[in-house]
N, C-alpha and C positions, 0 to 999 in steps of 0.2 A: 459158748453154750453149745448143746447138742443140736444137730440139724433136724432132729425129729424127736417126738416124745408125746406123752399124754397130757391132757388138760385136766387139772383139778381145780379146787377152790383157789382163786387168786392167781392161777398160773398165767393168765393173759397179761395181767398187770406186771407180774414179775418178768415176763418176756419183753414187754415194752421197755422196762428199766434196763434189762440186760443189753438189748439192742442199742440203747442210748449210750450206756457205759462203754460198750465195746466198739462204738462208732461203726456199727456194721452196715454194710450195703447189700441190698438184695430184697427178696420178696418172702414174707412170712404168710403161709397159708394155714388158716385155722378151720377145723371141721368139727361140727357139733351135730351128729346125726346127719340129717339131710341138709343142714345149714352150712354155709361156707362164708369166709371173710378173707380177703386178701389185703395185706398191709405192706406197703412199699416204703423202703428206707434208703436213705442216702447219707452215709457217714453218721448213722445213728439218728438222723432226723426223719421222723415219720411225716411224709408229705402227701400221701394219697392212700385212700382205703375204699374198698367196695365190698358189698355183701348184702344179700337179702333185700335187694331193691333199694339200697341206700348207698350214699357216697359220703366221704369225708367223716366228720366227727360223729354223725349219727351211726355210721357203720361201726366205728370204734366203740362207742358206748354200748351198742348191742353185744359185741364180742366180749367186752369186759365182764359181762354178766354170765358167760358160759362157765359151767362147773365141770363139764365132762367133754370128752372128744379127743382130738389129736391135733398136733401141729407139725408142719414141715417147713424148713427154711432153705431157700435156694439162693446162695450168694452169687450165682451167675445168671440169674433171670434178667431178661431185658426189662428195663424200667420204663414205665409209661410216661408220656409227656405231661399228663394232667397233674395239677396241684390243687387238691381240695382241702388240705389241712394247713392252717397257718399257726395254730397253737402248738406250744412245746409239749413234750411228753409229760412234764410235771403238771402243766395246766390241765391237760386232758385227764390225768389221774385225780387231780383235785376236784375237777368238775364231776367226775364219776362218783367220787366219794360223797360229794355234797348233795347230789340229786335225790329227789324223792324216790322211795323204794330202792334203797341201796342194794347193789347186787349181792347175792348170797356169796359168802366167802370173805367179805370185808373184815369181819371179826377175826377170821383166821389170819388174814394178812396183818392186821394190827398186832395180833399176839405173836407173830413171827419176828417182829422187829423189836429192838431194845425199847424199854419203857419210856425213856425221854423222847424218842422219836415218835412213838405211838401217841404220847401226850400232845406233841406238836401237831400231829395229824388231826386229833380230835378237836383242837382249838381252831381249825380252819386253815392249817398250813400257811402261816405267815410268810411273807416274802423273805424276811431275814430271821435267822435263828441265832440265839446266843451260842457262842462257841462251846460253853460248858454244857449245853443241852445235849450235844452229840458226842461228847468226849468219851472215848472208850467203846463207842458203838462199832460192831463188826461190819454192819452195812449201813448205808445212808439212802434208803429209798426215797424217791421224789425230791431229793436235795441236789442242787447244782454242785458240780465238782469245784474244788478250790481253784483260784486263779494260778497260772503257772508261775514258778519262781522267776523273777526278773533276770534277764541275761546281763552279765557284766563283760563287755568286750575286753580283749587283751590290751587295748590301748584306748585312749580317750575317744569319745564318739566323734564321728565326722560331722563337721558343721560347715555350713556355707558362710563365707564372709559377708557381713552386713553391707547392704548397699547404702552409700552415702547420699544424703538428700542434696539436690541441686541448690546452688546458691541463689538467694532471692535477687531478682534484677533490680537495678537502681532506677527509681522513678525520675524521668527527665523534668527539668525546671526550665523556666523562661530564660535564665541566664547561662545555662549550660546545655550543650547538645546531649541528646540521649546516649546512654552507654549500653552496650550489649550485656545480656545476662551472662554471668560466669558459667563456663561449661561444667556440667556435672562431673564429679570425681569418679573415675572408673571404679567398679566394685572389686576390691582386692588388687593384689599386685599383678602387673602384666608380665606374661612370659612369652617372649618372642619365639616363634617357630624357626627352625633352621632354614637356610636357603632352599627353595624348592618345595617346602612343606606347605600344606594347606590346613585350614581349620575345619575340614570336612568331618562329618561324623563317621565313626567306624562302620565297616561292612562285615567285620568278623563277628561270629557268634560268641557272645560272652558266656563262658561256662558257668555252671551253677555249683556252689559248694554242697557237700553232702549234709544230710541231717536225718532225723528219724522219719521213717516212711509211714504215712497213714494208709496208703494203698499203693500197690505196685503191680504193673502189668494189667490194669483193667482194660478189657477190650471195648473199643468204641462201639461195636455192634450192639452191645446190650446196655449202654450207658446214656443217660440223659445229660449231655454235657452242660447245657445252660443251667440245668437244675443243680449240677455239681458245683458250678461256680457260685451260684446264688447261695447255696447252703454253706459253702466255705466262708462267704462274706458274712452271713448271719452268725456264724460261729466265731467271728473275730479271728480267723485263721491268719497266721504269719508263716510265709514260706513260698513255695512255688508249685504250680501244676505244669508238668512236662508232657508234651504230646510228641510221640515218635512214630514215624511210618513203619509199618510191618515189612514193607518191601524195599524201602530205601532209608537206611539208617541216617543218612545225611539230611533227610527232610524232617525237620523237627522244630519245636517252638516251646517257649516258656511263658507263663503268666505269673507275675510276682505279686503276692499279697502282703500287706502289712496291716495288722490289726483289723482284718476284714475288708480293707480297701485295696483295689488293684492299683499298684504304683506304676507298673510298666509291663510291657510284653515285647517279645521278639520272636520272629519266625523266619526260617530259611527253607527254600524249596524252589526247584525249577530255575535256578540261577538268580533268584531274587532274595533280598534281605529286607524284611519289613519290621517296623516297630510300632508301639502304641496301639491305637484302635484298629489299624489295618492288619496288624499281626493277629489280634484276637479274632477279627472277622474271618481271616483265613483259617485259623485253627478251628473255629466253630463250624465252618463250612466243611472242613476236612473230616472232623469227627462226625458231622451230620450225614456224611456219605458212608458211615460205618467203617471208617478206616482209622488205624492208629492204635497205639498202646498208650495208656495214660497212667502217670505216676503223680502222687501228691506227697510232697516232702515238707516237713516242718522245719523252720529256721527261726532263730531269735529275731525279733522285729528290728533290732539295731543292725543286724547283719544284712537283712533285706534292704534297709535304708542305705547301706553302704554299696550294695551291689547294683541296685536298680538304676542309679544315675549313670552307670557306665554305659548303659544301652543308648543313652541320648547325649553322652559326653562329646566334647569337641577335642580335636587332637592338638596337643602342644608340640610333641615330637612324633614324627610318623615314619614308619618303615626304616628304622635305623638298623643296620647290620649288627647283630649282637657281637660278632667276632672282633669288631673294631671299637666297641664301647666298653669303657671301664665302669662296670655296674655300680660299684661302690661310689665312684665319683658322681655318677648320675643321681644316686640316692642323696648325696650331700647337696648337689645343686637343687634338687627338688625341695629338700628341706629348707634351703635358703629362700626359695620362692614361695613356700607355704602352699603348694598345690594340693587341692583336694580332688580326688578322683582315683586313678589307678595306673599301674604299669602292666601292659599286656605283652607277653613274650609268646610269639606264635611260631610253630614249625609244622607245616602241613595242616592237619586237622587238630593238632594238639595246641592248646593255649594255656598258659600259666598267667595268673593274676596276682598282683600285689596291691592291696587296698591302701589308699593314702588318705589321711586326715590331716589337713593343714601341713602337708609335707612329711608327716610321720607315717611310716608303714605300720599299719595296724594288724596285718595278717596277710597270708598268701595261701593259694591252693592252685590246682591245675586240673585239666581234664583227666589225667591219669591218677592224680593224688588229690581227690576232692575234699579231703578232710582239712578244715581250716587250721593252719599253723601260725604261730606267732612270728612276726617279722616278715621280711621279704625273701627268706631263704628258698622257698619253692620256686619263685620266679627267677631268682639268681641262678639256681641250678639248671633251669631250662635254657639259659644263655650258653651252656656248654655245647649245644647243637650248632654245628658250623653254619647251617643255613637259617638259623633262628633270626627273627626280626622283632624289633622292640617298638611299641607305640606307647607314648605317655599321653593320657587323656585327662581333661579337667571337667569335673562335674559342673552342671549349670549353677550359676551363683545363687539362684532362687529355686526352691523346691518345685518340681514339676507337678501340676495338679493331678490328683487321682483320677482314674478313668471310671466313668459311670457305666456299669454294665448295661443299664437300660438304653444307652445311646448306641449300643452295638447292634447293627442291622442283621 
C-alpha cells in the first residue's frame, strides 16, 4: 500500500485489511480535521490504538467512521509496549459493521466487494464460509487466508524411537526369595562414542537453513521484541527469529517456532553459548537495550522439528578430523545404527549440517549454502577442508517440551 493518502468512505476499513494481508509492521496515523488516531501494527496484527481520549477498540471504532481526512504509514516508527487490542482485525470489522448507527460508507464498502462476499457480510459474517461462496472473487475482505500447503520433506520425517516400558517386577512369595525387577530396555540402539569422546552437548552454533523472509534487518531500537514473539505465536508461525549484534556479527541468537510454539533457542556472545530459556532471556535483554538487527524467516514445520533438536543433542562422535574419515563409510555406519540427529562439519565459523532421520540423511545445508539440499552432499563437500572437524549428534529420544514465553523473565 502507499505510505500516505486520502481517507474516503470505507478507507480506514480497507487500510486495516491491507495491513493484515501485507503483514505490515509500523504505525498508521489517521487524521480527520483536528482529530487524530494512531494504530500500531506488528506483522499485520493491530495491537494498540490511541485517539481522541480513547484507547484500544474504542479508538478503532471511532476512526472506522471517518469519511474524510488523510493517513500516513511509518514502517520504522518505534512501537509502544502497550497492548490494548486482543481482537483480530476481522473481529473488529465485524463488530463495527454490526453496531448501531453503522458508519457512513458501509454501503459503499459492501458494493465494492463481490456479491457472494457482500451477502456473507449481511448475514453476520459467519466464522466459516462455503468455498463456493467466494469462488472467483477478486478480493476477500474480512476473510482469513487459506492455510499454507503442507510441506513434504525430501525424506521421511524424523521420528524419535519409542521408549520401551520397563518390565513388571515379580511379586515375592513365601516359598521363594524376592527377585529384582528387570532393568528397563534402553530407548533405541546404543551407539558407543570413540575413545576419549564424551556425550556433552555441542557448544557450536547450529546454523539455520534459509527460507522466505517475513522481515529482514528490523532495528531493535524501534521494535517491541516480546510483542513480536507473542504475535508470531498467535499467528501459528513456523520458522525462526534471528537476532544479530550490529557491532559484533559473532554475537547472535535464534529462536525456533513450530506452529506458534517455541521449540528451542540458542545464543552466543562474550564467550558463552546458551540454549533454551537462558538464550531467550539474553536475547530479550539484548534487544531491550536497543541493540541488534532482527530477522524473521519462515520454514516448514517439519524442517523446524528436525533442526531444533540439534541444539540440545548429545554427541555420538566428537571432533573427528575430517581428513582421516571416510564420509561415505560414516554414513553407512550411522544408517546401521539408525541415529536420528545430525552430522555437523565445522571449519572456523563455517558449519555444514546433514540432518538424519533414523540413520537416513534427509537433507543438508551450511552457513555459506543455507538452501536445503537433498541428501548429505553439502556436509560431505565441507569435509574437503583440511582442518574441518566432524561431530555426530543424536537428538533426545523424547521431544523436548515447548518453551512458554510467559516463563521468560
